[in-house]
C-alpha distance (Angstrom), angle and dihedral (degrees) to the residues before:
residue distance angle dihedral
M1 . . .
K2 3.80 . .
K3 3.80 89.9 .
F4 3.79 90.0 52.4
F5 3.82 93.1 52.4
K6 3.79 91.6 45.0
A7 3.79 90.1 51.0
L8 3.81 90.4 46.9
L9 3.79 91.4 49.4
R10 3.79 91.5 48.1
F11 3.79 91.0 49.1
S12 3.82 91.2 48.6
L13 3.79 90.9 51.0
Y14 3.81 90.5 50.8
V15 3.81 90.5 50.3
V16 3.81 92.0 50.2
L17 3.80 91.5 45.9
F18 3.80 91.4 48.6
F19 3.81 90.9 49.6
L20 3.80 93.1 49.3
I21 3.79 94.8 47.5
S22 3.81 95.4 43.1
S23 3.83 93.6 45.9
I24 3.79 91.9 50.7
L25 3.81 91.1 47.0
F26 3.81 92.1 50.7
A27 3.80 91.5 46.8
L28 3.80 89.4 52.3
L29 3.81 92.1 44.3
Y30 3.80 93.3 52.2
K31 3.76 89.8 52.4
F32 3.80 85.9 74.2
V33 3.84 105.3 15.1
N34 3.80 122.8 61.8
P35 3.84 113.2 -121.1
P36 3.84 105.3 -107.7
I37 3.81 93.8 -153.1
T38 3.80 139.3 -5.0
P39 3.82 133.0 -137.1
L40 3.82 90.0 -111.1
M41 3.81 91.1 55.7
V42 3.81 89.7 51.6
I43 3.81 91.8 47.6
R44 3.81 92.8 49.6
C45 3.81 93.0 47.4
T46 3.81 92.0 46.6
G47 3.79 90.8 49.7
R48 3.80 91.1 52.7
L49 3.78 90.3 47.8
F50 3.82 92.7 53.2
D51 3.81 90.4 46.2
G52 3.80 89.9 54.1
D53 3.81 92.6 -115.5
K54 3.78 128.1 134.9
I55 3.80 113.6 -91.8
I56 3.80 111.7 -111.9
L57 3.79 119.2 -167.4
K58 3.79 114.4 158.8
K59 3.78 118.2 170.8
R60 3.76 137.9 140.9
W61 3.79 122.0 -172.3
V62 3.80 119.3 -141.5
P63 3.81 129.9 173.1
I64 3.77 115.0 -106.2
E65 3.80 89.4 -110.3
N66 3.82 86.7 67.6
I67 3.80 93.1 54.8
S68 3.78 120.3 88.9
P69 3.83 111.3 -102.6
E70 3.80 86.1 -134.4
L71 3.79 90.1 58.4
V72 3.81 92.6 48.7
L73 3.81 89.8 47.9
A74 3.81 91.2 48.8
V75 3.80 91.0 55.7
V76 3.80 92.5 50.2
A77 3.82 91.7 45.0
S78 3.80 91.8 50.5
E79 3.79 102.9 36.8
D80 3.79 110.3 25.0
N81 3.82 123.7 6.7
L82 3.79 93.2 -178.9
F83 3.80 96.7 45.5
F84 3.80 94.0 125.8
R85 3.79 93.9 44.1
H86 3.79 104.9 49.3
N87 3.80 131.1 68.2
G88 3.78 94.1 -125.9
F89 3.80 101.0 -61.3
D90 3.80 131.2 74.2
M91 3.79 101.6 -156.9
K92 3.83 94.1 -173.9
A93 3.81 91.2 54.2
I94 3.81 90.9 46.5
K95 3.83 91.8 51.3
K96 3.82 91.8 47.1
A97 3.81 91.5 49.6
S98 3.81 91.2 47.4
A99 3.81 92.1 50.3
F100 3.80 91.6 47.3
N101 3.81 92.7 49.3
K102 3.81 92.5 49.5
K103 3.80 91.0 49.3
N104 3.80 93.0 46.5
E105 3.79 99.8 38.8
G106 3.79 112.4 171.2
K107 3.79 93.5 26.8
K108 3.81 128.8 95.2
M109 3.79 108.3 -58.7
R110 3.79 122.4 -122.1
G111 3.79 119.1 -135.4
G112 3.78 127.8 -142.1
S113 3.79 97.0 -167.3
T114 3.78 121.1 140.8
I115 3.79 124.5 -137.6
S116 3.81 87.2 -100.9
Q117 3.81 91.6 55.4
Q118 3.80 92.2 46.0
T119 3.80 90.5 49.9
A120 3.80 91.9 50.0
K121 3.81 90.5 49.1
N122 3.81 94.0 46.6
V123 3.80 96.1 47.5
F124 3.80 102.3 37.8
L125 3.82 110.5 17.1
W126 3.80 147.5 44.3
P127 3.84 124.7 -97.4
Q128 3.82 102.9 -122.8
R129 3.80 117.5 106.9
S130 3.80 116.6 -112.7
W131 3.78 138.0 133.8
V132 3.81 90.8 -112.3
R133 3.78 92.3 54.1
K134 3.80 92.5 45.0
G135 3.79 90.0 51.0
L136 3.80 91.6 50.8
E137 3.80 89.1 45.2
V138 3.80 89.7 58.4
Y139 3.80 90.0 49.9
F140 3.81 95.7 48.9
T141 3.81 91.6 42.9
A142 3.79 89.1 56.1
L143 3.82 89.6 49.0
I144 3.80 96.3 52.7
E145 3.79 92.2 42.7
L146 3.80 87.7 53.1
F147 3.81 98.5 44.6
W148 3.80 105.2 26.1
S149 3.78 130.9 60.9
K150 3.81 120.6 -121.5
K151 3.79 87.5 -109.8
R152 3.81 91.7 55.6
I153 3.81 91.9 48.0
L154 3.81 89.8 53.0
E155 3.80 92.1 45.6
V156 3.80 93.2 52.4
Y157 3.80 92.3 43.8
L158 3.80 92.9 51.7
N159 3.79 91.1 50.7
V160 3.80 101.5 45.8
I161 3.82 104.9 36.2
E162 3.79 116.9 114.7
T163 3.81 107.5 -109.4
G164 3.80 100.6 170.6
D165 3.79 144.0 -19.9
G166 3.81 101.7 -41.0
I167 3.81 90.9 -12.3
Y168 3.80 122.1 118.8
G169 3.78 132.3 -178.7
V170 3.79 131.6 18.4
E171 3.81 94.6 -93.4
Q172 3.79 93.7 59.5
A173 3.80 90.4 41.5
S174 3.80 92.6 51.4
E175 3.79 91.3 50.2
T176 3.81 92.1 45.9
Y177 3.79 99.8 45.3
F178 3.80 104.5 26.6
S179 3.82 103.4 22.1
K180 3.79 91.0 -126.8
P181 3.82 136.7 95.6
A182 3.79 120.2 -94.9
S183 3.80 88.6 -109.1
A184 3.82 90.3 67.2
V185 3.82 100.1 47.2
P186 3.84 111.2 119.6
G187 3.80 125.7 -147.0
P188 3.83 100.4 -90.0
Q189 3.81 93.6 48.4
A190 3.81 90.5 43.5
A191 3.81 91.1 53.9
L192 3.81 91.2 46.6
L193 3.81 92.4 50.0
V194 3.79 92.2 48.4
S195 3.82 91.0 47.6
I196 3.84 90.3 70.7
L197 3.82 95.5 55.0
P198 3.83 96.6 97.6
D199 3.83 88.3 64.4
P200 3.82 110.7 4.7
R201 3.80 94.8 167.6
K202 3.80 91.3 56.2
W203 3.80 101.0 40.4
S204 3.79 132.7 49.2
P205 3.82 131.4 -168.6
L206 3.82 86.6 -137.8
H207 3.81 89.9 66.2
P208 3.82 106.0 29.3
T209 3.78 116.7 -170.3
P210 3.83 121.5 -145.9
Y211 3.80 87.1 -100.0
L212 3.82 92.2 54.8
L213 3.81 91.2 47.5
H214 3.80 88.8 51.7
R215 3.81 90.0 50.3
Q216 3.80 89.9 47.7
S217 3.82 90.9 54.3
W218 3.80 92.1 47.8
I219 3.82 92.7 48.2
L220 3.82 91.1 50.0
W221 3.80 89.4 50.2
N222 3.80 91.9 49.8
M223 3.80 91.4 46.4
G224 3.81 86.5 60.5
N225 3.80 90.0 50.8
I226 3.80 93.7 52.3
G227 3.79 97.4 41.8
K228 3.79 124.5 -175.0
L229 3.81 116.8 1.8
E230 3.79 119.1 -126.3
Y231 3.82 115.5 -159.6
């Protein structure tokens, strides 16, 4: 019995060591190499396959220099005001979200994730909520904040986020919705595109609801508050 537990412990240590080494290597690799696919993309494609639908995977990677500054600003204004000031976690936003969720238990939950956390989740993890995933999200967020620059985190985020049904990244979204590259998207269209991010498979900038138009107005207002981004 002792041999069994020793063997189990040794195996567990090897698994942990393998995870730590491989996760660090991938975090370092993606600092220079663009992630070819994400777990969410795989999950969406697999779901379509099981439903008997045609697989849709539309994405086009572009460097951040080829993305409109207005579009980059809109994402920061909408998703993470303090992106350039925090180390990956906005504790005030997390506490506010936690308080809101406790008060409104049973209703749609509010998230307090930063762009760094969302990037870590999109690139390395699965979307479902669980304590295990949140714990791993903290770990991978710390890794990319340690190894990547803020500019690289934004670049990866802008290229892997889900922006529609089978659509990923702002370049593909700009081409799909506005028939123009992401580099040519002006402020109002940028704010409208970003307004759909909480539920991009439900909403579309081609058919904005009153709620999306309200979000667009708020994002444009906040973009003015933040001003020009400095990497």
